[in-house]
N, C-alpha and C positions, 0 to 999 in steps of 0.2 A: 502483538498489537495491544493487548490489554495492559501490559506493563508500561507501554509508552503512553497510553491513555490515562494512566494513573497520575501522570505528571500534569494533567489538565482537569483536576476534579471539579472545578467550578464552571468549566466551559460548556459542558454538554449534559443535556437531560438524558435519562435512561433510554428513551426512544431514539434519540440521536446517536447514542452509543451503539445501538443495534444497527442503525444504518451504516455507521462506520465499520463495524465488524463484518457486515455482509459485503460491503464494498471491498474490504480487504480480502475476504475469502474469494470473491469473484475475480479480483485481480490476480491472486495467487493461482487460482484455477487456470486463468488465461496464460500465465507464465508456464505452468506445467504442461498445458496443451500445445504450446507453441513449439516451433522447431528450433528455437533458440535454446542453447544449453549453457548452463552456468557451472563453473567448477564446484564440486561438492563442498569445498571449504569456504565458498562464498555464498551459499544459499541463505544463511542467516543474515548476511549483509543485504541480499536482495529483498528478503522479507522486511528488514528494517527500513530500507529505502521506500518500499511500497507503503508501509505504515506511516512513515513520517510525511510523505507527500499527501496521503489521505488526510491526516490530522491537520497539516498546514492549510489545505484547501478548506477544511471544515472550520478552522479558526477564522478564516477569511469569510465565512458565511455560506459556503457551498453545502447543500444537503441532498442534492440529487445523486442517487446511488450510481447511475451510469457515468455521470461526469466525474464523480470521485474516483471510480474505478479507472476510467480512461485516463484521467490526469495522472494517476499513479503509474500507469503503464508507459506513458510517454516521458520517461525520465532519461535525460542524457547519461546519468550515472549508471543506469542499467546496461547501456551499451558499452561502457568502459570496462565492466567486469565480466562480461560474457566470455564463454569459451570460443576460441578461434579454431577454425578447421585446420 
């Protein structure tokens, strides 16, 4: 997440960066706690999707931690790369 945020140095204040990092951590915790499983070789892709969706929402002005987290989790891209039973 931090390396992706580095691409937006002028967009976010330090307190906003903290909100984005916490939203990312909460989203990742939710993914890990869910019953949905992703292939091991796709975990970094899942993390990147979460981070990019959080950053995109924040660039659009969203700063609510819950909405940032939830918006990242409801990505159609996540459904496409999950493990199938």
